[in-house]
LUMDOFI-57153 format. One record per residue (C-alpha): residue number from 1; residue in one letter; x, y, z. Coordinates in steps of 0.2 Angstrom, whole numbers. Example, Ala and Ser with C-alpha at 12.3 -4.5 7.8 and 13.67 -1.06 7.14 Angstrom:
// residues 2
+-----+--------+-------+-------+-------+
: num : residu :    px :    py :    pz :
+-----+--------+-------+-------+-------+
:   1 :      A :    62 :   -22 :    39 :
:   2 :      S :    68 :    -5 :    36 :
+-----+--------+-------+-------+-------+
// end
This chain:
// residues 341
+-----+--------+-------+-------+-------+
: num : residu :    px :    py :    pz :
+-----+--------+-------+-------+-------+
:   1 :      M :   -74 :  -153 :  -234 :
:   2 :      H :   -89 :  -160 :  -235 :
:   3 :      S :  -103 :  -168 :  -248 :
:   4 :      D :  -120 :  -174 :  -246 :
:   5 :      G :  -118 :  -182 :  -263 :
:   6 :      D :  -104 :  -194 :  -270 :
:   7 :      T :   -92 :  -180 :  -273 :
:   8 :      V :   -80 :  -170 :  -262 :
:   9 :      S :   -88 :  -153 :  -259 :
:  10 :      F :   -85 :  -138 :  -249 :
:  11 :      S :   -94 :  -124 :  -236 :
:  12 :      T :  -103 :  -112 :  -247 :
:  13 :      H :   -95 :   -98 :  -240 :
:  14 :      V :   -79 :  -105 :  -247 :
:  15 :      A :   -86 :  -110 :  -263 :
:  16 :      G :   -97 :   -95 :  -267 :
:  17 :      S :   -79 :   -85 :  -266 :
:  18 :      G :   -76 :   -81 :  -285 :
:  19 :      A :   -56 :   -79 :  -276 :
:  20 :      L :   -56 :   -95 :  -270 :
:  21 :      D :   -64 :  -101 :  -285 :
:  22 :      R :   -49 :  -111 :  -293 :
:  23 :      L :   -42 :  -116 :  -275 :
:  24 :      V :   -56 :  -124 :  -274 :
:  25 :      D :   -56 :  -134 :  -289 :
:  26 :      T :   -39 :  -138 :  -286 :
:  27 :      A :   -42 :  -144 :  -267 :
:  28 :      R :   -55 :  -157 :  -276 :
:  29 :      D :   -41 :  -164 :  -288 :
:  30 :      Y :   -29 :  -167 :  -275 :
:  31 :      A :   -43 :  -175 :  -266 :
:  32 :      T :   -48 :  -185 :  -278 :
:  33 :      A :   -29 :  -189 :  -282 :
:  34 :      S :   -26 :  -196 :  -263 :
:  35 :      T :   -29 :  -214 :  -266 :
:  36 :      A :   -27 :  -224 :  -282 :
:  37 :      E :   -40 :  -222 :  -299 :
:  38 :      N :   -46 :  -241 :  -296 :
:  39 :      T :   -50 :  -238 :  -276 :
:  40 :      N :   -59 :  -223 :  -279 :
:  41 :      K :   -70 :  -231 :  -290 :
:  42 :      A :   -72 :  -244 :  -280 :
:  43 :      Y :   -75 :  -235 :  -267 :
:  44 :      A :   -87 :  -225 :  -275 :
:  45 :      A :   -96 :  -241 :  -279 :
:  46 :      D :   -97 :  -247 :  -262 :
:  47 :      W :  -106 :  -231 :  -257 :
:  48 :      K :  -117 :  -232 :  -271 :
:  49 :      H :  -122 :  -250 :  -266 :
:  50 :      F :  -121 :  -246 :  -247 :
:  51 :      K :  -135 :  -231 :  -250 :
:  52 :      R :  -145 :  -243 :  -262 :
:  53 :      W :  -148 :  -255 :  -247 :
:  54 :      C :  -150 :  -242 :  -236 :
:  55 :      R :  -166 :  -236 :  -246 :
:  56 :      L :  -172 :  -252 :  -249 :
:  57 :      K :  -172 :  -255 :  -230 :
:  58 :      G :  -180 :  -239 :  -226 :
:  59 :      A :  -162 :  -231 :  -216 :
:  60 :      E :  -152 :  -217 :  -218 :
:  61 :      P :  -135 :  -218 :  -226 :
:  62 :      L :  -130 :  -200 :  -216 :
:  63 :      P :  -127 :  -197 :  -203 :
:  64 :      P :  -116 :  -215 :  -200 :
:  65 :      S :  -124 :  -225 :  -188 :
:  66 :      P :  -113 :  -241 :  -180 :
:  67 :      E :  -131 :  -251 :  -179 :
:  68 :      I :  -135 :  -249 :  -197 :
:  69 :      I :  -117 :  -252 :  -204 :
:  70 :      G :  -118 :  -268 :  -192 :
:  71 :      L :  -134 :  -276 :  -199 :
:  72 :      Y :  -130 :  -270 :  -215 :
:  73 :      L :  -113 :  -281 :  -214 :
:  74 :      T :  -123 :  -295 :  -207 :
:  75 :      D :  -133 :  -296 :  -225 :
:  76 :      L :  -116 :  -297 :  -234 :
:  77 :      A :  -112 :  -311 :  -226 :
:  78 :      A :  -127 :  -319 :  -223 :
:  79 :      P :  -139 :  -311 :  -238 :
:  80 :      M :  -158 :  -318 :  -240 :
:  81 :      K :  -165 :  -324 :  -256 :
:  82 :      G :  -151 :  -331 :  -265 :
:  83 :      A :  -141 :  -316 :  -266 :
:  84 :      P :  -120 :  -319 :  -268 :
:  85 :      V :  -113 :  -321 :  -253 :
:  86 :      L :   -96 :  -310 :  -249 :
:  87 :      S :   -78 :  -314 :  -246 :
:  88 :      V :   -74 :  -310 :  -229 :
:  89 :      S :   -59 :  -298 :  -237 :
:  90 :      T :   -71 :  -290 :  -248 :
:  91 :      I :   -81 :  -287 :  -234 :
:  92 :      D :   -69 :  -279 :  -226 :
:  93 :      R :   -64 :  -270 :  -241 :
:  94 :      R :   -82 :  -261 :  -242 :
:  95 :      L :   -82 :  -257 :  -224 :
:  96 :      S :   -63 :  -249 :  -229 :
:  97 :      G :   -76 :  -238 :  -242 :
:  98 :      L :   -89 :  -235 :  -229 :
:  99 :      A :   -75 :  -225 :  -219 :
: 100 :      W :   -68 :  -217 :  -233 :
: 101 :      N :   -83 :  -209 :  -238 :
: 102 :      Y :   -88 :  -204 :  -221 :
: 103 :      T :   -72 :  -196 :  -220 :
: 104 :      Q :   -74 :  -185 :  -238 :
: 105 :      R :   -91 :  -180 :  -232 :
: 106 :      G :   -87 :  -172 :  -214 :
: 107 :      F :   -89 :  -188 :  -202 :
: 108 :      A :   -80 :  -201 :  -193 :
: 109 :      L :   -83 :  -218 :  -193 :
: 110 :      D :   -79 :  -228 :  -178 :
: 111 :      R :   -76 :  -245 :  -184 :
: 112 :      K :   -72 :  -251 :  -166 :
: 113 :      D :   -88 :  -249 :  -160 :
: 114 :      R :   -94 :  -264 :  -151 :
: 115 :      H :  -110 :  -266 :  -167 :
: 116 :      I :   -97 :  -265 :  -178 :
: 117 :      A :   -81 :  -274 :  -171 :
: 118 :      T :   -90 :  -288 :  -163 :
: 119 :      V :  -101 :  -291 :  -180 :
: 120 :      L :   -84 :  -292 :  -191 :
: 121 :      A :   -76 :  -302 :  -180 :
: 122 :      G :   -90 :  -316 :  -179 :
: 123 :      I :   -90 :  -316 :  -197 :
: 124 :      R :   -68 :  -320 :  -196 :
: 125 :      R :   -74 :  -330 :  -184 :
: 126 :      K :   -85 :  -341 :  -194 :
: 127 :      H :   -84 :  -339 :  -213 :
: 128 :      A :   -65 :  -334 :  -215 :
: 129 :      R :   -56 :  -348 :  -229 :
: 130 :      P :   -38 :  -347 :  -230 :
: 131 :      P :   -32 :  -337 :  -241 :
: 132 :      V :   -29 :  -343 :  -258 :
: 133 :      R :   -13 :  -337 :  -267 :
: 134 :      K :    -9 :  -338 :  -286 :
: 135 :      E :     3 :  -349 :  -293 :
: 136 :      A :    19 :  -343 :  -295 :
: 137 :      I :    29 :  -342 :  -313 :
: 138 :      L :    45 :  -349 :  -313 :
: 139 :      P :    58 :  -346 :  -323 :
: 140 :      E :    56 :  -360 :  -333 :
: 141 :      D :    36 :  -357 :  -336 :
: 142 :      I :    40 :  -336 :  -344 :
: 143 :      L :    54 :  -342 :  -355 :
: 144 :      A :    39 :  -355 :  -360 :
: 145 :      M :    27 :  -342 :  -360 :
: 146 :      V :    36 :  -330 :  -372 :
: 147 :      A :    43 :  -343 :  -385 :
: 148 :      T :    22 :  -344 :  -389 :
: 149 :      L :    21 :  -327 :  -395 :
: 150 :      G :    24 :  -320 :  -413 :
: 151 :      F :    36 :  -306 :  -418 :
: 152 :      D :    22 :  -294 :  -425 :
: 153 :      L :    21 :  -278 :  -414 :
: 154 :      R :     8 :  -287 :  -405 :
: 155 :      G :    22 :  -300 :  -400 :
: 156 :      L :    35 :  -289 :  -395 :
: 157 :      R :    23 :  -281 :  -385 :
: 158 :      D :    18 :  -295 :  -375 :
: 159 :      R :    32 :  -301 :  -373 :
: 160 :      A :    41 :  -286 :  -366 :
: 161 :      I :    25 :  -283 :  -354 :
: 162 :      L :    29 :  -304 :  -348 :
: 163 :      L :    48 :  -301 :  -348 :
: 164 :      I :    48 :  -283 :  -339 :
: 165 :      G :    33 :  -286 :  -328 :
: 166 :      Y :    43 :  -303 :  -322 :
: 167 :      A :    59 :  -299 :  -319 :
: 168 :      G :    52 :  -280 :  -311 :
: 169 :      G :    42 :  -289 :  -297 :
: 170 :      L :    29 :  -277 :  -306 :
: 171 :      R :    10 :  -277 :  -302 :
: 172 :      R :     0 :  -278 :  -318 :
: 173 :      S :    -9 :  -259 :  -316 :
: 174 :      E :    12 :  -253 :  -313 :
: 175 :      I :    15 :  -264 :  -330 :
: 176 :      V :     4 :  -252 :  -340 :
: 177 :      S :     6 :  -238 :  -331 :
: 178 :      L :    22 :  -232 :  -336 :
: 179 :      D :    26 :  -219 :  -349 :
: 180 :      V :    43 :  -215 :  -359 :
: 181 :      G :    46 :  -200 :  -348 :
: 182 :      K :    41 :  -189 :  -334 :
: 183 :      D :    25 :  -181 :  -335 :
: 184 :      D :    22 :  -188 :  -353 :
: 185 :      T :     4 :  -191 :  -349 :
: 186 :      S :    -9 :  -185 :  -333 :
: 187 :      D :   -13 :  -202 :  -330 :
: 188 :      S :     7 :  -209 :  -328 :
: 189 :      G :     9 :  -222 :  -314 :
: 190 :      G :    29 :  -219 :  -318 :
: 191 :      W :    43 :  -218 :  -332 :
: 192 :      I :    59 :  -228 :  -337 :
: 193 :      E :    77 :  -224 :  -340 :
: 194 :      I :    88 :  -234 :  -352 :
: 195 :      F :   106 :  -238 :  -347 :
: 196 :      E :   120 :  -248 :  -353 :
: 197 :      D :   119 :  -260 :  -339 :
: 198 :      G :    98 :  -259 :  -339 :
: 199 :      T :    84 :  -251 :  -336 :
: 200 :      L :    76 :  -242 :  -323 :
: 201 :      L :    58 :  -238 :  -318 :
: 202 :      T :    52 :  -224 :  -306 :
: 203 :      L :    33 :  -228 :  -300 :
: 204 :      N :    21 :  -219 :  -291 :
: 205 :      T :    14 :  -232 :  -278 :
: 206 :      K :     1 :  -232 :  -266 :
: 207 :      T :    18 :  -229 :  -251 :
: 208 :      G :    26 :  -216 :  -262 :
: 209 :      W :    37 :  -217 :  -275 :
: 210 :      R :    50 :  -232 :  -277 :
: 211 :      E :    63 :  -237 :  -289 :
: 212 :      V :    64 :  -252 :  -297 :
: 213 :      E :    81 :  -259 :  -306 :
: 214 :      I :    79 :  -273 :  -321 :
: 215 :      G :    95 :  -278 :  -327 :
: 216 :      R :   101 :  -285 :  -344 :
: 217 :      G :    97 :  -304 :  -345 :
: 218 :      S :   112 :  -315 :  -351 :
: 219 :      S :   104 :  -316 :  -370 :
: 220 :      N :    96 :  -305 :  -381 :
: 221 :      Q :    81 :  -321 :  -380 :
: 222 :      T :    77 :  -319 :  -361 :
: 223 :      C :    82 :  -300 :  -359 :
: 224 :      P :    67 :  -290 :  -352 :
: 225 :      V :    78 :  -275 :  -356 :
: 226 :      H :    82 :  -280 :  -374 :
: 227 :      A :    62 :  -287 :  -378 :
: 228 :      L :    57 :  -268 :  -371 :
: 229 :      E :    70 :  -258 :  -384 :
: 230 :      Q :    63 :  -268 :  -396 :
: 231 :      W :    44 :  -263 :  -395 :
: 232 :      L :    48 :  -247 :  -393 :
: 233 :      H :    59 :  -245 :  -408 :
: 234 :      Y :    48 :  -256 :  -417 :
: 235 :      A :    31 :  -248 :  -411 :
: 236 :      K :    40 :  -229 :  -414 :
: 237 :      I :    35 :  -225 :  -396 :
: 238 :      D :    46 :  -212 :  -389 :
: 239 :      F :    33 :  -202 :  -381 :
: 240 :      G :    18 :  -205 :  -370 :
: 241 :      P :    11 :  -225 :  -364 :
: 242 :      I :    24 :  -239 :  -365 :
: 243 :      F :    11 :  -250 :  -368 :
: 244 :      V :    -1 :  -246 :  -380 :
: 245 :      R :   -14 :  -255 :  -390 :
: 246 :      T :   -11 :  -260 :  -409 :
: 247 :      S :   -21 :  -260 :  -422 :
: 248 :      R :   -32 :  -276 :  -428 :
: 249 :      N :   -18 :  -285 :  -440 :
: 250 :      G :    -4 :  -282 :  -428 :
: 251 :      K :     6 :  -269 :  -437 :
: 252 :      R :     4 :  -253 :  -429 :
: 253 :      A :     5 :  -245 :  -414 :
: 254 :      L :   -11 :  -235 :  -407 :
: 255 :      E :   -11 :  -221 :  -395 :
: 256 :      S :   -23 :  -227 :  -381 :
: 257 :      R :   -16 :  -235 :  -365 :
: 258 :      L :   -16 :  -254 :  -362 :
: 259 :      N :   -29 :  -257 :  -348 :
: 260 :      D :   -21 :  -267 :  -334 :
: 261 :      K :   -35 :  -283 :  -337 :
: 262 :      H :   -23 :  -284 :  -354 :
: 263 :      V :    -9 :  -293 :  -343 :
: 264 :      A :   -21 :  -304 :  -334 :
: 265 :      R :   -27 :  -312 :  -350 :
: 266 :      L :   -11 :  -313 :  -355 :
: 267 :      I :    -5 :  -323 :  -342 :
: 268 :      K :   -20 :  -335 :  -343 :
: 269 :      Q :   -18 :  -337 :  -362 :
: 270 :      T :     1 :  -340 :  -364 :
: 271 :      V :    -1 :  -351 :  -349 :
: 272 :      L :   -12 :  -361 :  -357 :
: 273 :      G :     0 :  -360 :  -373 :
: 274 :      A :    14 :  -368 :  -366 :
: 275 :      G :     6 :  -380 :  -358 :
: 276 :      I :    11 :  -377 :  -339 :
: 277 :      R :     3 :  -386 :  -327 :
: 278 :      A :    -5 :  -398 :  -342 :
: 279 :      D :    -8 :  -411 :  -328 :
: 280 :      L :   -26 :  -401 :  -322 :
: 281 :      P :   -42 :  -397 :  -332 :
: 282 :      K :   -40 :  -382 :  -340 :
: 283 :      K :   -53 :  -370 :  -330 :
: 284 :      D :   -41 :  -375 :  -314 :
: 285 :      R :   -27 :  -370 :  -322 :
: 286 :      L :   -35 :  -353 :  -329 :
: 287 :      A :   -38 :  -349 :  -308 :
: 288 :      L :   -22 :  -354 :  -304 :
: 289 :      F :   -12 :  -340 :  -315 :
: 290 :      S :   -16 :  -320 :  -313 :
: 291 :      G :    -7 :  -305 :  -316 :
: 292 :      H :     0 :  -307 :  -298 :
: 293 :      S :     9 :  -323 :  -305 :
: 294 :      L :    22 :  -312 :  -313 :
: 295 :      R :    27 :  -305 :  -294 :
: 296 :      A :    25 :  -320 :  -284 :
: 297 :      G :    38 :  -328 :  -295 :
: 298 :      L :    52 :  -315 :  -293 :
: 299 :      A :    52 :  -317 :  -276 :
: 300 :      S :    49 :  -335 :  -277 :
: 301 :      S :    62 :  -339 :  -290 :
: 302 :      A :    78 :  -326 :  -285 :
: 303 :      E :    89 :  -333 :  -275 :
: 304 :      V :    98 :  -317 :  -267 :
: 305 :      D :    97 :  -311 :  -248 :
: 306 :      E :    78 :  -306 :  -244 :
: 307 :      R :    82 :  -286 :  -243 :
: 308 :      Y :    84 :  -285 :  -263 :
: 309 :      I :    69 :  -294 :  -265 :
: 310 :      Q :    57 :  -283 :  -253 :
: 311 :      K :    67 :  -269 :  -260 :
: 312 :      Q :    61 :  -273 :  -278 :
: 313 :      L :    43 :  -277 :  -275 :
: 314 :      G :    42 :  -260 :  -261 :
: 315 :      H :    37 :  -272 :  -249 :
: 316 :      A :    34 :  -262 :  -232 :
: 317 :      S :    41 :  -275 :  -220 :
: 318 :      A :    49 :  -293 :  -223 :
: 319 :      E :    37 :  -302 :  -217 :
: 320 :      M :    28 :  -300 :  -234 :
: 321 :      T :    42 :  -304 :  -245 :
: 322 :      R :    46 :  -320 :  -231 :
: 323 :      R :    29 :  -328 :  -237 :
: 324 :      Y :    36 :  -329 :  -254 :
: 325 :      H :    53 :  -336 :  -246 :
: 326 :      R :    43 :  -349 :  -237 :
: 327 :      R :    33 :  -355 :  -253 :
: 328 :      R :    53 :  -358 :  -261 :
: 329 :      D :    59 :  -365 :  -247 :
: 330 :      R :    45 :  -379 :  -243 :
: 331 :      F :    53 :  -395 :  -237 :
: 332 :      R :    71 :  -389 :  -241 :
: 333 :      I :    74 :  -394 :  -221 :
: 334 :      N :    68 :  -411 :  -218 :
: 335 :      L :    65 :  -410 :  -200 :
: 336 :      T :    58 :  -426 :  -199 :
: 337 :      K :    72 :  -436 :  -204 :
: 338 :      A :    84 :  -424 :  -194 :
: 339 :      A :    75 :  -431 :  -179 :
: 340 :      G :    80 :  -450 :  -185 :
: 341 :      L :    63 :  -455 :  -191 :
+-----+--------+-------+-------+-------+
// end
């Protein structure tokens, strides 16, 4: 499998065989599906940017040259003529994008080559900054946020999004990719099953399938499962995407799936409406909260054994989960006083 363009292709002796045409098309589809849609878009953009950079510098993108890539990374970290400086994490992502694209074209990129590794190490040492973590939404915050929503269709939908996202510790892409049933749509990221005690989400994630249990709340006003049932009932949704757009007047559910950016906008809108962190200027408040704040909120607030949080969030390691717990438990134990000071 190789390509000189932007899509995966096959050798001519394979692609030219009529008997194998269907398998070629299917294999190409599988190759595309090997990474998430958003990742594919990002990697395609990375390759396009690198090709343009090579063209402007008089270099060739193929075959891979560690020296050229080292210079490319340098230009990303210390650009000329006022171009924006990229963060270390974005530069890392660009390099991953190049490595993936080279693999799809039948080449291997040695990221440990000194022309790449030493330059990247220097960039990290000189430009790395502590990670900027989004503010976790606390239980009292989420209740105040849903209280700002109306009870028309749009309000019912957004209330279900916030409560399901919070109780499930879901990423915004996982929320909007849910379907009512298994195999309802080709772009589904999972489906739901509603039981007497709660709802079970089956999600197709980067690391494989995982199940997320969301139990019923202590009252209908705060119950994520009740909010989901209300939305599905009044929006008359029994097939396909769960969270869809509504008509302009908010009285009719449409067929098109919501974009995950809606979740981020919804969180920012309701954070402002609920007056959360009103001690800060509006610009700072908007920067503090994002789609990840729902996920961080559950992990930071739920007083249960960390293994249950790890399972709910789908973390591969307990260390990732403990990052949230350390934020939650900060200063709970005062070693200064314990030492007699």
